N, C-alpha and C positions, 0 to 999 in steps of 0.2 A: 423595407426589410425584404430581402430576397428569400424566396422559399428554399427550405433545406433540401439538398439533393438526396435521393434515396440512399439508405444505409444498406450495405451488403448483408445478405441473409446468412450470416455465419452462425452456426450452432457451436456450442462449446465442444461437442464431439469433433466437429470439423476442425476447430482450432487446435485441439490436441493432436489430431492426426497430421495436421500440416506442420506444426512447429516442435512437437516433442522429439527429443534426441535421446532416446533411451540409453544408448550405449555410453553416452557421456556422463549421465547422472546416475546410472544404475548402481554403481559402486557405493556412492554416498548414501543413496536411499536404502540400499540393502543393509548398510551398517546400522542405520537408524532402526530399520525393521528388525534386525537381529536383536538389538538391545531391547526393543519394546516387547519382544516375544520370547526372550531367553528362558523365562520360567514357565512357559506354557507347555502342556503336554502335546497339544495340537499346534504344530509350528505354523499353521496357516490361519490360526484364529487371531482376529484383530482385537486385542484387549490391552488397553493402556491404563487400567484402573489404578495401578500402583503409582502412576504419575499424575493422577487427577486431583490430588490434594496438595496444596502449597504449604511449605514450611512457614508457620506464622512469623518466624524470625526474619524472613525475607520480605514480608509485606510492609513496605514503607510509605504507602499512600492511602488516603482516606477519601471516600466518596462524599461530596458535598452537594451535589445536585444531579437530577436525572430528568431528562426530557425525551419524548418519543417523536421521531420524525413522522409527519402525517402522511407521507407518500411511501408506498411500498418499494422494495428493492433498493434500499439505501446502500450505496457502494463506497463512497469516499467523502471525506470532509476536509475543509480548509478554512483558514481564518483570513479575513480582510481587515481593512482599517478599522480602528476602534473595537477590535475583537469581534466583529460580526462573523457569524458562523454561516458557512455555505456548504450545503450537503448535496452531492450528486445522488439522486434517487429517481428510479423509474426513468421517465422522459423529462424530468424537471430538475431545476436547481432550487432548493429550498433555502431561504435566507432568514436567519434569526439575528436579532440584535437587541441589546438591553434598551436601546432607544426606541424600540418598536419593530416588530417583524414586518418585512416587506413582502409584497405578493410573490408567489413562486414564478419562476421563469420557465415557460414551456418551450421545449426544443423540438418536440415531434419525433424524436428518435432516442434510443437508450443513451443516457448520460453516464459515461464511464469515470469521469474525474473532473475536478474543478480546481482552479487556482485564481488568486486575486493579487493584483499588483498594488504597490503602496499608493498609487494614484487612483485606485478604485476600478481600474480596467479589469474586466472579468474574462477569464479564459475557460472555455468549457470543452472537455474532451469527449467527443462522440467516437463511435467505433473507428471511422476512417478519416476523421478530420477534426480540426480545432475551430470552434466558433468563438469570435471575439466580440465583446460587448463593452460599450462605454458605461460609466457609473450609473447612468439613468436607465440602462437596460436596452439601449438601441444597438442593434446588431451592426457591427462595423465591417466584418470580413469573415471569410472561411479560409483556413489554411489547409493545404494538403501536402503530402510527401510522395516521392516516387515509390512504386511497389504496390502489389495487389493484395498483400497479406496484412496490411496495417490493422492494428487493434490497440488503440490508445487506452491506457489505464492509469496514468499518473502524470502530474504536472508540478513543476517548480518554477517560480517566477522571480526575476530580479528586475532592477531598474533598466537593464539594457538587454536582457535575454529571456527567452522562454525555453524551458527544457521539458520535452514531452516523452514519456516512457511508452514505447511501442512494443507491446507483448508479442504481436504477430511477427514482427521482423527482428525481435530480440535486440533492440538497440534503443538508446535515448537520443532523440533528435534535439539539436540546438538551433533555435531560431533567433534572429534579431527581433526587435519589437515591431518591425514592419512586416514580419512574416517570411523573411528570406532565410532559407536553410543555410546555416553556417558550418554544420558538421554533424558527425555521428559519434556518440560516446558509448563505449562498452562493446563495440564490434570487435570480434576476434581478430587479432593482429599480432602474430608472433614476433615481428620485427620491433614492435613497441612494447612487447611483454604484456599485452592485453589478453587474458585467458578466454574471454567470450562469455556472454550471458547464456545460461542454460535454463529453459523453462519447460514445464509440462502443463501449465495452466495460466490463464491471463491475469497475473497479479504483479506485474512489474511496476515498481514505484521509484520515485526519484525525489530527493530533497537537496536544497542548496543551503549551506550554512554560512554564517557571517565570516568564516575564515576563507571563503571563496571556493571551497571544495564541495563537490557533489557526493552524496551518499546514494548508492543504488543497491537494491536487494537482488542478489543473484540466487534465486530460490532453489534451483537445481543443485547448486554447490553449497547450499545451506550457510550462506554467509552474507555479510554486508561489505561492499566494495567502495573504495574512495577514489575519485577521479578529479582531475582538474577540468575546468570547463572546456578545454581544448581536447580532452580525451586521453590524457596521460594517466596511466594506472599508478596510483600511489601506494595503496595498501589494501589489505582485506583481513577480516576477522570473522570467526564463527565456525561451527562444526556440526556435523549431523549427530544428534543425540536426542532421545526423548527425555533425558535428565534435564533439570531446570536450566542449566547453563547453556544448553545447545538448542538446535532447531530440529524438529522431528519430521517424520513422514517423507513424502516425495518432494515437497516443495514449500519451504519456509525460510525466512519470514516473508509474509505477504504484504506487509505495510510498514512504513517508517515515519517517524517524526523526530524532530531535533529540539533539544533543550538549549537555552541560550549559552550555556557554558560548554557546549560541545558533546554532551552526553547524547546517546541515541536511544530512542524509544522504538521497540520492535513489536509487531503484531503477528500472531500465528493463527492458523486454522488447524482442524483436527483435534488437537489439544488447544483450545482457544485460550491464549494468555498474552498479556502485555507486560513487557519487561524493560528495564532501563540498564544500559551498558555504559561503562566509562569510555573515555576517548581511546583507551588502549584495547578495548574489546572485552574487558572483563565484566562479569555480571555484577551490578551494584544492588539492584532490588527488583522486586516484582510489584507491578502496579495492580494487577488483578490476574488471578489464576482460573483454571477451568471450572472450579466450583462456583464461580461467579456468573458463569454463562451456560446454564443447564440446557436451555433450548438450543443454543448455538452448538453445543457439543453433540446433541442428538442429530442436528442437521448435517454435521460433517462426519458422522460415523456411517459405515455401510448400512443400507445400500446407497445412500446419497453420495458417498465417496468424496466429500469435500467440495461438492459443486455449488452449494448454496450458503455456506457458512463463512466464518472468519470474522476478523475485526479490522478496523482502521483507527487511526489516532491522529490528533493534531495538538499543537502546543500554542497557548495564547501568550499575550505579552507579559502576563504575570507568572509565567512558568508553570501554569496548571496544564495537566494532560486531560484531553477530552477523548473518550473512547466511543467509537461508533460500533454497535453490535449490528452486523449486516443481516442477521436473522430477525431480531425483534424490532430493529429500527431505533433502539434506545441509544441516547447519547449521555454518557456519564462523565461528570466533571470530577477530577481527582486532584487532590493537592497533597504535598508531603505531610505526613503525620501518622500517628498510630491509629489503628482501627479499633482499639480497645475502648 
């Protein structure tokens, strides 16, 4: 196993300074801000209390299990064969399975994301590279991409390709399974009608559905975008709003998951909530609202400013949604049903 090369010492502040494009997303963020504060005497007060309770009629999922990740700074989760759970946490990959938990995999650098192929090959997103492991945990390769600002934050794996969300360069890289770069998805291109990804924080995510299309969260535009693997822009849905149907704050949704029938699961920070949208982008139900994540809400309110909170989610083979609380490290298993 080759030693890991050093990871660039980027701080989140440096990340924001390098990649934020305030002029591009200020209009959308301002619209959400105005809605959140319309009733306030002080127009600069951050108060979203009227949005912090979820209408019970919208809650269509019930919690059936809760586990806590033993490693701090849990960031992303993914599912492997036989519904084994893989969690990117601290400098490790935590691996849970109903057949018995496996030892954590230590990377020696912050783990930003994780993805598992159907054959068990493990892909780990570090800040500036992808590390590839065989099912036994032997390191096979490290993949890198051109550019000095890479900040990997999400992965999607198919039988023939790997898609890596790069928050630093605001693009999703497409690799073949040997590590060759095949293209860039989401890069602004007026000739192809691609609007470009707008980010102010490192939360870019990507998911690949069985329909062959990618879902990417464009947080600065407050929407989910759909692309072909070759990078053709197909459609987008979502809008800036603190109301339950929209995405609030400067940058949401921060995480995505896909249900087998094409519905999309979204995760948010600031007002931490997990929702399910139909294929046409209309809201179907709420999996869990802000009232379920008290500590997460405190961590994403000022003065923290959203730097430590938020949620991630994954869907297993049975269609259950698993929510990762990035503050407490808890993983909640949710299935359709009444909470009564």
